[in-house]
Backbone and ligand atoms as CSV (ligand in chain L), in Angstrom:
chain,resi,resn,atom,element,x,y,z
A,1,UNK,N,N,0.843,-1.187,0.000
A,1,UNK,CA,C,0.000,0.000,0.000
A,1,UNK,C,C,0.880,1.239,0.000
A,2,UNK,N,N,1.965,1.182,0.746
A,2,UNK,CA,C,2.875,2.326,0.801
A,2,UNK,C,C,3.483,2.574,-0.578
A,3,UNK,N,N,3.843,1.471,-1.268
A,3,UNK,CA,C,4.459,1.591,-2.588
A,3,UNK,C,C,3.542,2.336,-3.552
A,4,UNK,N,N,2.233,2.198,-3.388
A,4,UNK,CA,C,1.274,2.851,-4.277
A,4,UNK,C,C,0.695,4.110,-3.658
A,5,UNK,N,N,1.336,4.613,-2.614
A,5,UNK,CA,C,0.878,5.851,-2.003
A,5,UNK,C,C,-0.518,5.737,-1.408
A,6,UNK,N,N,-0.882,4.525,-0.970
A,6,UNK,CA,C,-2.201,4.261,-0.378
A,6,UNK,C,C,-3.334,4.666,-1.328
A,7,UNK,N,N,-3.067,4.536,-2.624
A,7,UNK,CA,C,-4.088,4.886,-3.623
A,7,UNK,C,C,-5.224,3.868,-3.585
A,8,UNK,N,N,-6.431,4.375,-3.744
A,8,UNK,CA,C,-7.611,3.499,-3.697
A,8,UNK,C,C,-7.594,2.469,-4.819
A,9,UNK,N,N,-7.040,2.854,-5.987
A,9,UNK,CA,C,-7.055,1.902,-7.099
A,9,UNK,C,C,-6.003,0.797,-6.955
A,10,UNK,N,N,-5.301,0.791,-5.839
A,10,UNK,CA,C,-4.352,-0.307,-5.562
A,10,UNK,C,C,-5.029,-1.427,-4.776
A,11,UNK,N,N,-6.346,-1.374,-4.689
A,11,UNK,CA,C,-7.074,-2.356,-3.866
A,11,UNK,C,C,-6.818,-3.798,-4.311
A,12,UNK,N,N,-6.969,-4.074,-5.586
A,12,UNK,CA,C,-6.827,-5.464,-6.050
A,12,UNK,C,C,-5.400,-5.949,-5.833
A,13,UNK,N,N,-4.441,-5.117,-6.183
A,13,UNK,CA,C,-3.039,-5.522,-5.983
A,13,UNK,C,C,-2.755,-5.757,-4.500
A,14,UNK,N,N,-3.294,-4.907,-3.659
A,14,UNK,CA,C,-3.089,-5.075,-2.218
A,14,UNK,C,C,-3.707,-6.384,-1.731
A,15,UNK,N,N,-4.908,-6.678,-2.206
A,15,UNK,CA,C,-5.557,-7.925,-1.783
A,15,UNK,C,C,-4.761,-9.141,-2.264
A,16,UNK,N,N,-4.191,-9.043,-3.472
A,16,UNK,CA,C,-3.324,-10.126,-3.960
A,16,UNK,C,C,-2.156,-10.343,-3.005
A,17,UNK,N,N,-1.540,-9.253,-2.582
A,17,UNK,CA,C,-0.383,-9.335,-1.698
A,17,UNK,C,C,-0.771,-9.947,-0.351
A,18,UNK,N,N,-1.916,-9.536,0.160
A,18,UNK,CA,C,-2.387,-10.081,1.444
A,18,UNK,C,C,-2.595,-11.595,1.306
A,19,UNK,N,N,-3.243,-11.985,0.214
A,19,UNK,CA,C,-3.526,-13.417,0.049
A,19,UNK,C,C,-2.238,-14.225,-0.143
A,20,UNK,N,N,-1.308,-13.651,-0.883
A,20,UNK,CA,C,-0.016,-14.327,-1.069
A,20,UNK,C,C,0.691,-14.524,0.274
A,21,UNK,N,N,0.575,-13.530,1.128
A,21,UNK,CA,C,1.274,-13.563,2.407
A,21,UNK,C,C,0.606,-14.466,3.428
A,22,UNK,N,N,-0.730,-14.457,3.455
A,22,UNK,CA,C,-1.443,-15.167,4.519
A,22,UNK,C,C,-2.269,-16.352,4.040
A,23,UNK,N,N,-2.323,-16.558,2.719
A,23,UNK,CA,C,-3.035,-17.722,2.190
A,23,UNK,C,C,-4.493,-17.467,1.885
A,24,UNK,N,N,-5.068,-16.455,2.504
A,24,UNK,CA,C,-6.473,-16.121,2.234
A,24,UNK,C,C,-6.739,-14.709,2.735
A,25,UNK,N,N,-7.941,-14.226,2.431
A,25,UNK,CA,C,-8.363,-12.918,2.934
A,25,UNK,C,C,-9.345,-13.168,4.065
A,26,UNK,N,N,-9.104,-12.588,5.216
A,26,UNK,CA,C,-10.063,-12.754,6.305
A,26,UNK,C,C,-10.659,-11.386,6.662
A,27,UNK,N,N,-11.602,-11.423,7.583
A,27,UNK,CA,C,-12.320,-10.206,7.965
A,27,UNK,C,C,-11.355,-9.124,8.459
A,28,UNK,N,N,-10.401,-9.553,9.263
A,28,UNK,CA,C,-9.454,-8.600,9.839
A,28,UNK,C,C,-8.619,-7.923,8.747
A,29,UNK,N,N,-8.108,-8.706,7.799
A,29,UNK,CA,C,-7.273,-8.115,6.752
A,29,UNK,C,C,-8.111,-7.212,5.841
A,30,UNK,N,N,-9.348,-7.601,5.541
A,30,UNK,CA,C,-10.207,-6.752,4.705
A,30,UNK,C,C,-10.500,-5.430,5.411
A,31,UNK,N,N,-10.759,-5.490,6.712
A,31,UNK,CA,C,-10.980,-4.256,7.489
A,31,UNK,C,C,-9.758,-3.356,7.425
A,32,UNK,N,N,-8.591,-3.954,7.599
A,32,UNK,CA,C,-7.355,-3.183,7.619
A,32,UNK,C,C,-7.085,-2.524,6.264
A,33,UNK,N,N,-7.226,-3.316,5.200
A,33,UNK,CA,C,-6.960,-2.792,3.853
A,33,UNK,C,C,-7.974,-1.700,3.504
A,34,UNK,N,N,-9.250,-1.945,3.783
A,34,UNK,CA,C,-10.288,-0.957,3.456
A,34,UNK,C,C,-10.028,0.360,4.197
A,35,UNK,N,N,-9.702,0.263,5.468
A,35,UNK,CA,C,-9.449,1.485,6.244
A,35,UNK,C,C,-8.197,2.194,5.741
A,36,UNK,N,N,-7.161,1.430,5.434
A,36,UNK,CA,C,-5.898,2.040,4.996
A,36,UNK,C,C,-6.026,2.723,3.644
A,37,UNK,N,N,-6.824,2.132,2.748
A,37,UNK,CA,C,-6.983,2.707,1.408
A,37,UNK,C,C,-8.193,3.645,1.323
A,38,UNK,N,N,-8.873,3.803,2.442
A,38,UNK,CA,C,-10.054,4.674,2.517
A,38,UNK,C,C,-11.113,4.284,1.475
A,39,UNK,N,N,-11.358,2.970,1.398
A,39,UNK,CA,C,-12.469,2.501,0.551
A,39,UNK,C,C,-13.506,1.879,1.499
A,40,UNK,N,N,-14.778,1.920,1.128
A,40,UNK,CA,C,-15.788,1.297,1.992
A,40,UNK,C,C,-15.489,-0.199,2.154
A,41,UNK,N,N,-15.734,-0.703,3.354
A,41,UNK,CA,C,-15.512,-2.130,3.604
A,41,UNK,C,C,-16.340,-2.973,2.637
A,42,UNK,N,N,-17.549,-2.492,2.319
A,42,UNK,CA,C,-18.413,-3.241,1.399
A,42,UNK,C,C,-17.760,-3.375,0.029
A,43,UNK,N,N,-17.005,-2.364,-0.395
A,43,UNK,CA,C,-16.323,-2.418,-1.691
A,43,UNK,C,C,-15.192,-3.450,-1.646
A,44,UNK,N,N,-14.382,-3.409,-0.594
A,44,UNK,CA,C,-13.282,-4.383,-0.460
A,44,UNK,C,C,-13.851,-5.802,-0.401
A,45,UNK,N,N,-14.921,-5.972,0.354
A,45,UNK,CA,C,-15.562,-7.281,0.465
A,45,UNK,C,C,-16.124,-7.709,-0.892
A,46,UNK,N,N,-16.716,-6.765,-1.613
A,46,UNK,CA,C,-17.270,-7.070,-2.941
A,46,UNK,C,C,-16.194,-7.545,-3.904
A,47,UNK,N,N,-15.048,-6.878,-3.900
A,47,UNK,CA,C,-13.940,-7.276,-4.775
A,47,UNK,C,C,-13.432,-8.662,-4.366
A,48,UNK,N,N,-13.288,-8.866,-3.069
A,48,UNK,CA,C,-12.744,-10.140,-2.569
A,48,UNK,C,C,-13.655,-11.319,-2.902
A,49,UNK,N,N,-14.940,-11.068,-2.970
A,49,UNK,CA,C,-15.863,-12.178,-3.245
A,49,UNK,C,C,-16.206,-12.285,-4.729
A,50,UNK,N,N,-15.984,-11.220,-5.496
A,50,UNK,CA,C,-16.320,-11.254,-6.928
A,50,UNK,C,C,-15.290,-12.054,-7.726
A,51,UNK,N,N,-14.008,-11.801,-7.456
A,51,UNK,CA,C,-12.968,-12.448,-8.258
A,51,UNK,C,C,-12.698,-13.864,-7.760
A,52,UNK,N,N,-12.731,-14.782,-8.719
A,52,UNK,CA,C,-12.562,-16.200,-8.434
A,52,UNK,C,C,-11.225,-16.492,-7.756
A,53,UNK,N,N,-10.233,-15.674,-8.074
A,53,UNK,CA,C,-8.883,-15.924,-7.542
A,53,UNK,C,C,-8.831,-15.769,-6.020
A,54,UNK,N,N,-9.623,-14.852,-5.497
A,54,UNK,CA,C,-9.541,-14.583,-4.053
A,54,UNK,C,C,-10.322,-15.628,-3.263
A,55,UNK,N,N,-9.789,-15.970,-2.107
A,55,UNK,CA,C,-10.503,-16.901,-1.242
A,55,UNK,C,C,-10.541,-16.352,0.180
A,56,UNK,N,N,-11.635,-16.627,0.851
A,56,UNK,CA,C,-11.752,-16.191,2.236
A,56,UNK,C,C,-11.625,-17.378,3.179
A,57,UNK,N,N,-11.319,-18.541,2.591
A,57,UNK,CA,C,-11.124,-19.725,3.427
A,57,UNK,C,C,-9.645,-20.070,3.428
A,58,UNK,N,N,-9.081,-20.430,4.569
A,58,UNK,CA,C,-7.671,-20.802,4.586
A,58,UNK,C,C,-7.441,-22.055,3.732
A,59,UNK,N,N,-6.400,-22.060,2.915
A,59,UNK,CA,C,-6.150,-23.224,2.066
A,59,UNK,C,C,-5.570,-24.381,2.865
A,60,UNK,N,N,-5.584,-25.571,2.268
A,60,UNK,CA,C,-4.951,-26.719,2.890
A,60,UNK,C,C,-3.432,-26.584,2.839
A,61,UNK,N,N,-2.755,-27.523,3.465
A,61,UNK,CA,C,-1.290,-27.491,3.481
A,61,UNK,C,C,-0.729,-27.612,2.063
A,62,UNK,N,N,-1.437,-28.339,1.197
A,62,UNK,CA,C,-1.036,-28.484,-0.209
A,62,UNK,C,C,-2.159,-27.943,-1.086
A,63,UNK,N,N,-1.775,-27.406,-2.247
A,63,UNK,CA,C,-2.802,-26.973,-3.194
A,63,UNK,C,C,-2.527,-27.530,-4.582
A,64,UNK,N,N,-3.585,-27.968,-5.209
A,64,UNK,CA,C,-3.544,-28.418,-6.593
A,64,UNK,C,C,-4.474,-27.523,-7.383
A,65,UNK,N,N,-3.895,-26.776,-8.315
A,65,UNK,CA,C,-4.690,-25.916,-9.183
A,65,UNK,C,C,-4.672,-26.533,-10.574
A,66,UNK,N,N,-5.830,-26.813,-11.097
A,66,UNK,CA,C,-5.924,-27.388,-12.442
A,66,UNK,C,C,-6.478,-26.333,-13.383
A,67,UNK,N,N,-5.740,-26.074,-14.447
A,67,UNK,CA,C,-6.185,-25.094,-15.429
A,67,UNK,C,C,-7.279,-25.713,-16.290
A,68,UNK,N,N,-8.417,-25.017,-16.342
A,68,UNK,CA,C,-9.544,-25.501,-17.153
A,68,UNK,C,C,-9.778,-24.569,-18.342
A,69,UNK,N,N,-8.759,-23.797,-18.703
A,69,UNK,CA,C,-8.860,-22.936,-19.884
A,69,UNK,C,C,-8.995,-23.782,-21.143
A,70,UNK,N,N,-9.287,-23.135,-22.246
A,70,UNK,CA,C,-9.603,-23.859,-23.479
A,70,UNK,C,C,-8.506,-24.828,-23.907
A,71,UNK,N,N,-7.264,-24.353,-23.963
A,71,UNK,CA,C,-6.164,-25.222,-24.423
A,71,UNK,C,C,-6.014,-26.433,-23.506
A,72,UNK,N,N,-6.070,-26.208,-22.217
A,72,UNK,CA,C,-5.924,-27.312,-21.263
A,72,UNK,C,C,-7.133,-28.239,-21.306
A,73,UNK,N,N,-8.288,-27.655,-21.470
A,73,UNK,CA,C,-9.500,-28.470,-21.519
A,73,UNK,C,C,-9.457,-29.417,-22.716
A,74,UNK,N,N,-9.045,-28.884,-23.855
A,74,UNK,CA,C,-8.953,-29.712,-25.073
A,74,UNK,C,C,-7.946,-30.843,-24.878
A,75,UNK,N,N,-6.894,-30.565,-24.106
A,75,UNK,CA,C,-5.843,-31.570,-23.895
A,75,UNK,C,C,-6.103,-32.468,-22.681
A,76,UNK,N,N,-7.304,-32.429,-22.132
A,76,UNK,CA,C,-7.658,-33.413,-21.110
A,76,UNK,C,C,-7.710,-32.927,-19.673
A,77,UNK,N,N,-7.839,-31.620,-19.466
A,77,UNK,CA,C,-7.901,-31.105,-18.087
A,77,UNK,C,C,-9.102,-31.667,-17.328
A,78,UNK,N,N,-10.175,-31.953,-18.048
A,78,UNK,CA,C,-11.366,-32.518,-17.390
A,78,UNK,C,C,-11.045,-33.854,-16.734
A,79,UNK,N,N,-10.262,-34.658,-17.428
A,79,UNK,CA,C,-9.869,-35.954,-16.851
A,79,UNK,C,C,-8.954,-35.759,-15.640
A,80,UNK,N,N,-8.065,-34.758,-15.730
A,80,UNK,CA,C,-7.181,-34.482,-14.592
A,80,UNK,C,C,-8.002,-34.054,-13.375
A,81,UNK,N,N,-9.020,-33.239,-13.621
A,81,UNK,CA,C,-9.863,-32.789,-12.521
A,81,UNK,C,C,-10.592,-33.985,-11.896
A,82,UNK,N,N,-11.110,-34.863,-12.740
A,82,UNK,CA,C,-11.777,-36.065,-12.213
A,82,UNK,C,C,-10.813,-36.895,-11.373
A,83,UNK,N,N,-9.595,-37.035,-11.875
A,83,UNK,CA,C,-8.564,-37.809,-11.181
A,83,UNK,C,C,-8.257,-37.200,-9.808
A,84,UNK,N,N,-8.078,-35.880,-9.794
A,84,UNK,CA,C,-7.745,-35.194,-8.534
A,84,UNK,C,C,-8.910,-35.275,-7.553
A,85,UNK,N,N,-10.127,-35.100,-8.060
A,85,UNK,CA,C,-11.296,-35.174,-7.176
A,85,UNK,C,C,-11.422,-36.575,-6.573
A,86,UNK,N,N,-11.148,-37.583,-7.383
A,86,UNK,CA,C,-11.246,-38.958,-6.887
A,86,UNK,C,C,-10.162,-39.229,-5.845
A,87,UNK,N,N,-8.955,-38.775,-6.129
A,87,UNK,CA,C,-7.856,-39.055,-5.203
A,87,UNK,C,C,-8.020,-38.318,-3.879
A,88,UNK,N,N,-8.413,-37.064,-3.955
A,88,UNK,CA,C,-8.527,-36.263,-2.730
A,88,UNK,C,C,-9.898,-36.393,-2.086
A,89,UNK,N,N,-10.848,-36.961,-2.820
A,89,UNK,CA,C,-12.232,-37.130,-2.352
A,89,UNK,C,C,-12.882,-35.800,-1.975
A,90,UNK,N,N,-12.630,-34.812,-2.795
A,90,UNK,CA,C,-13.274,-33.503,-2.660
A,90,UNK,C,C,-13.606,-33.005,-4.058
A,91,UNK,N,N,-14.404,-31.975,-4.126
A,91,UNK,CA,C,-14.722,-31.338,-5.397
A,91,UNK,C,C,-13.867,-30.080,-5.545
A,92,UNK,N,N,-13.784,-29.586,-6.787
A,92,UNK,CA,C,-13.040,-28.348,-7.043
A,92,UNK,C,C,-13.573,-27.230,-6.151
A,93,UNK,N,N,-12.675,-26.482,-5.549
A,93,UNK,CA,C,-13.064,-25.392,-4.663
A,93,UNK,C,C,-13.116,-25.811,-3.206
A,94,UNK,N,N,-12.854,-27.091,-2.942
A,94,UNK,CA,C,-12.937,-27.581,-1.568
A,94,UNK,C,C,-11.551,-27.909,-0.998
A,95,UNK,N,N,-11.534,-28.062,0.323
A,95,UNK,CA,C,-10.334,-28.475,1.050
A,95,UNK,C,C,-10.680,-29.738,1.820
A,96,UNK,N,N,-9.752,-30.681,1.881
A,96,UNK,CA,C,-10.022,-31.929,2.594
A,96,UNK,C,C,-10.300,-31.640,4.074
A,97,UNK,N,N,-11.049,-32.534,4.696
A,97,UNK,CA,C,-11.437,-32.338,6.101
A,97,UNK,C,C,-10.217,-32.229,7.005
A,98,UNK,N,N,-9.129,-32.911,6.661
A,98,UNK,CA,C,-7.923,-32.834,7.494
A,98,UNK,C,C,-7.074,-31.598,7.164
A,99,UNK,N,N,-7.576,-30.758,6.259
A,99,UNK,CA,C,-6.928,-29.509,5.840
A,99,UNK,C,C,-5.545,-29.759,5.221
A,100,UNK,N,N,-5.364,-30.926,4.648
A,100,UNK,CA,C,-4.087,-31.232,4.020
A,100,UNK,C,C,-4.015,-30.820,2.558
A,101,UNK,N,N,-5.165,-30.761,1.878
A,101,UNK,CA,C,-5.121,-30.463,0.444
A,101,UNK,C,C,-6.329,-29.652,0.002
A,102,UNK,N,N,-6.068,-28.693,-0.887
A,102,UNK,CA,C,-7.130,-27.910,-1.514
A,102,UNK,C,C,-7.062,-28.139,-3.015
A,103,UNK,N,N,-8.214,-28.180,-3.647
A,103,UNK,CA,C,-8.294,-28.376,-5.097
A,103,UNK,C,C,-9.004,-27.175,-5.692
A,104,UNK,N,N,-8.332,-26.490,-6.599
A,104,UNK,CA,C,-8.937,-25.318,-7.218
A,104,UNK,C,C,-8.746,-25.383,-8.728
A,105,UNK,N,N,-9.543,-24.618,-9.433
A,105,UNK,CA,C,-9.412,-24.550,-10.890
A,105,UNK,C,C,-9.209,-23.096,-11.290
A,106,UNK,N,N,-8.674,-22.910,-12.499
A,106,UNK,CA,C,-8.481,-21.563,-13.026
A,106,UNK,C,C,-8.831,-21.597,-14.503
A,107,UNK,N,N,-8.985,-20.430,-15.099
A,107,UNK,CA,C,-9.368,-20.351,-16.513
A,107,UNK,C,C,-8.176,-20.442,-17.462
A,108,UNK,N,N,-7.080,-19.823,-17.165
A,108,UNK,CA,C,-5.857,-19.940,-17.966
A,108,UNK,C,C,-4.731,-19.419,-17.106
A,109,UNK,N,N,-3.668,-20.174,-17.015
A,109,UNK,CA,C,-2.553,-19.732,-16.182
A,109,UNK,C,C,-1.367,-19.289,-17.032
A,110,UNK,N,N,-1.619,-19.099,-18.325
A,110,UNK,CA,C,-0.595,-18.558,-19.205
A,110,UNK,C,C,0.457,-19.563,-19.650
A,111,UNK,N,N,0.140,-20.836,-19.579
A,111,UNK,CA,C,1.102,-21.870,-19.995
A,111,UNK,C,C,0.473,-22.795,-21.029
A,112,UNK,N,N,-0.296,-22.199,-21.931
A,112,UNK,CA,C,-1.055,-22.984,-22.914
A,112,UNK,C,C,-0.156,-23.874,-23.773
A,113,UNK,N,N,1.083,-23.467,-24.005
A,113,UNK,CA,C,1.969,-24.251,-24.878
A,113,UNK,C,C,2.324,-25.603,-24.273
A,114,UNK,N,N,2.131,-25.756,-22.959
A,114,UNK,CA,C,2.428,-27.047,-22.324
A,114,UNK,C,C,1.156,-27.635,-21.697
A,115,UNK,N,N,0.027,-27.318,-22.322
A,115,UNK,CA,C,-1.257,-27.836,-21.829
A,115,UNK,C,C,-1.304,-29.368,-21.912
A,116,UNK,N,N,-1.968,-30.011,-20.957
A,116,UNK,CA,C,-2.666,-29.427,-19.819
A,116,UNK,C,C,-1.697,-29.077,-18.695
A,117,UNK,N,N,-1.945,-27.929,-18.090
A,117,UNK,CA,C,-1.042,-27.432,-17.053
A,117,UNK,C,C,-1.724,-27.432,-15.686
A,118,UNK,N,N,-0.948,-27.749,-14.669
A,118,UNK,CA,C,-1.437,-27.674,-13.290
A,118,UNK,C,C,-0.386,-26.951,-12.456
A,119,UNK,N,N,-0.795,-26.468,-11.305
A,119,UNK,CA,C,0.150,-25.857,-10.372
A,119,UNK,C,C,0.032,-26.625,-9.058
A,120,UNK,N,N,1.116,-27.270,-8.667
A,120,UNK,CA,C,1.125,-28.072,-7.444
A,120,UNK,C,C,2.015,-27.386,-6.422
A,121,UNK,N,N,1.411,-26.966,-5.328
A,121,UNK,CA,C,2.139,-26.235,-4.285
A,121,UNK,C,C,2.964,-25.091,-4.881
A,122,UNK,N,N,2.356,-24.370,-5.810
A,122,UNK,CA,C,2.993,-23.190,-6.380
A,122,UNK,C,C,3.915,-23.459,-7.546
A,123,UNK,N,N,4.115,-24.720,-7.906
A,123,UNK,CA,C,5.024,-25.046,-9.015
A,123,UNK,C,C,4.223,-25.503,-10.225
A,124,UNK,N,N,4.395,-24.788,-11.339
A,124,UNK,CA,C,3.668,-25.141,-12.552
A,124,UNK,C,C,4.277,-26.392,-13.162
A,125,UNK,N,N,3.410,-27.323,-13.544
A,125,UNK,CA,C,3.859,-28.540,-14.232
A,125,UNK,C,C,3.026,-28.666,-15.500
A,126,UNK,N,N,3.706,-28.696,-16.634
A,126,UNK,CA,C,3.013,-28.804,-17.912
A,126,UNK,C,C,2.951,-30.240,-18.397
A,127,UNK,N,N,2.190,-30.442,-19.465
A,127,UNK,CA,C,2.020,-31.764,-20.079
A,127,UNK,C,C,1.651,-32.813,-19.025
A,128,UNK,N,N,0.771,-32.429,-18.153
A,128,UNK,CA,C,0.395,-33.316,-17.044
A,128,UNK,C,C,-0.471,-34.461,-17.550
A,129,UNK,N,N,-0.321,-35.614,-16.921
A,129,UNK,CA,C,-1.244,-36.720,-17.188
A,129,UNK,C,C,-1.718,-37.285,-15.849
A,130,UNK,N,N,-2.734,-38.109,-15.930
A,130,UNK,CA,C,-3.382,-38.611,-14.716
A,130,UNK,C,C,-2.447,-39.383,-13.808
A,131,UNK,N,N,-1.563,-40.200,-14.397
A,131,UNK,CA,C,-0.653,-41.023,-13.595
A,131,UNK,C,C,0.326,-40.135,-12.833
A,132,UNK,N,N,0.887,-39.159,-13.538
A,132,UNK,CA,C,1.856,-38.253,-12.899
A,132,UNK,C,C,1.168,-37.412,-11.816
A,133,UNK,N,N,-0.033,-36.953,-12.101
A,133,UNK,CA,C,-0.759,-36.145,-11.119
A,133,UNK,C,C,-1.006,-36.951,-9.848
A,134,UNK,N,N,-1.444,-38.189,-10.032
A,134,UNK,CA,C,-1.716,-39.058,-8.878
A,134,UNK,C,C,-0.425,-39.247,-8.054
A,135,UNK,N,N,0.673,-39.473,-8.767
A,135,UNK,CA,C,1.957,-39.705,-8.091
A,135,UNK,C,C,2.391,-38.454,-7.313
A,136,UNK,N,N,2.228,-37.289,-7.943
A,136,UNK,CA,C,2.667,-36.043,-7.287
A,136,UNK,C,C,1.836,-35.730,-6.040
A,137,UNK,N,N,0.579,-36.189,-6.018
A,137,UNK,CA,C,-0.278,-35.873,-4.873
A,137,UNK,C,C,-0.305,-36.993,-3.836
A,138,UNK,N,N,0.469,-38.026,-4.048
A,138,UNK,CA,C,0.517,-39.117,-3.059
A,138,UNK,C,C,0.952,-38.565,-1.712
A,139,UNK,N,N,0.263,-38.968,-0.686
A,139,UNK,CA,C,0.642,-38.532,0.663
A,139,UNK,C,C,0.087,-37.173,1.057
A,140,UNK,N,N,-0.698,-36.550,0.176
A,140,UNK,CA,C,-1.269,-35.245,0.506
A,140,UNK,C,C,-2.405,-35.345,1.497
A,141,UNK,N,N,-2.998,-36.526,1.588
A,141,UNK,CA,C,-4.175,-36.682,2.417
A,141,UNK,C,C,-3.855,-37.715,3.489
A,142,UNK,N,N,-4.278,-37.463,4.717
A,142,UNK,CA,C,-3.888,-38.377,5.794
A,142,UNK,C,C,-4.631,-39.696,5.791
A,143,UNK,N,N,-5.844,-39.768,5.167
A,143,UNK,CA,C,-6.557,-41.052,5.156
A,143,UNK,C,C,-6.810,-41.548,3.759
L,1,FES,S1,S,-5.545,-22.727,-21.059
L,1,FES,FE1,FE,-4.393,-23.697,-19.543
L,1,FES,S2,S,-2.603,-22.544,-19.474
L,1,FES,FE2,FE,-3.803,-21.501,-20.901
């Protein structure tokens, strides 16, 4: 916020930074950001809930993001999502009950040339297949 002179139009970038730092946006951080940037709390809350990227729930210890953009979808992202949902026993957007793994989807992560692409614990992996995905997520869930 200081870098942008506490400008109101730095709201989205600020929320990105908060989420990167703490894993999610909570009531306390939204209050702090809204007050610091002098925007109504309802506006900060609206932005945080409108954009798919932002989450108000703490993520699991591990995260699997599957790109469902057009290039990835054509190359089998739907099957990868089915595979991940079966292995983790959750649906996209959910976190396992033991809080060990979260499964999320995105529209395009900018790696179309290596579709289908996934991001596992922050590391992009291209040309993913079901066997490799299963192997990479082994041990993510306690039961
Ligand atoms: S569509 Fe998946 S990286 Fe672009």
